N, C-alpha and C positions, 0 to 999 in steps of 0.2 A: 094647678096648671099642668096640662099634658105636654110631655116632651115629644116632639115629632121625630120620626125616624126616617131619614132619607134613604130610599132604595136606589142603588145604582144599577139601572137596567143595561146601560151601555158601559162596557168595560173600558179601561184606559186604552187597551190595544184596539178595540173597535172604534173608539173616538179618534185615535191616531189614523186608522185606515180611512175613516170618514173624512177627516181633515185633508188627507192626501187625495181622496177621491173628489172632494169639493174643489180643491185647487186645480186638479185635472179638468173637472167639469167647467170651471170658469175659463180655462185656457182653450179647451176644445169647443165649447159652445160660443166662444167669441170669434170663431172662424179659423183659428189656428189649427193646423193639422198636428197629429202626434209627432213627437220627435222621431225622425227616421231610424235612429239607432235603437231607441226603445221599441219601436214597432218591429224592427228586424229580428229582435230576440224575444218578442212577445209570444206566448203560447198560441198555437194555431188551432182554431176551432173550425172543424169541417162538418158538412152535412147538418148545418145549424138551422134553427128556426126560432122565432120569438114565441114565448109561452107565458102563461101566468100560473104561478104556483098557488096553493090554497089560500094564501094571504092576499091574493090578487096582485101579486108583485110581478112586474115584468122581468123576465129572465131570458137567457138564450139557452137552448138545449142542443147538444151536438157532441161530436166526437172530438176529444181534446188530445193534443200532443204537446210536448215540451212545457208542460205545466210545472212550476217550481216545486209543488208539493205532491203532485200526482204522477208517478213514473209511468212510462209506457203510454199506451193508447187506451182510452175508455170513453164511454158515454157519460156525460155530466149535465147537470143544470147549473148555470153560473150563479153567482151572487146577483143582487139586484142590478138590472140594466139601467144605466144612466144615460148613455148616448150611443147611437148607432148610425154609422155612415157606411151602409152596405156598398155603395158605389166606390168609395175610397178604400174599402176593405178593412175597416176597423170598428171595434166597439169598445166602450168603456163601461165596466161594471163597478160596483162598489169596491171590489177587491183588485181587479186587474184591467189592464189594457189587453185586448185580444186582436190578433190578425184574423181576418175572416177568409176562409177558403170558400169552396163551393157551397152554396145554400142548399138546403133540402128541397126536394121536388114535391 
């Protein structure tokens, strides 16, 4: 009899982030806006646009400020885009809630 070996592709940390993102997804997709306090301190993504990275995964690309792990200002591609409300000025990715500044032209 062969013993199976389970490979954990998703780490415990990634699973926790996914659970948090899914909770936010349920809240936001149900029509509730982001918590105003969370949105006020969320990283600001400027000059942004939607894009698909090689895995055909929707992301936002733009200039980031106030990111908890990325000091200063720099151009980034976000983690997977889950929800986008450009009119209300926010986006939820797998890892973060973002305030949206001016969109790219």
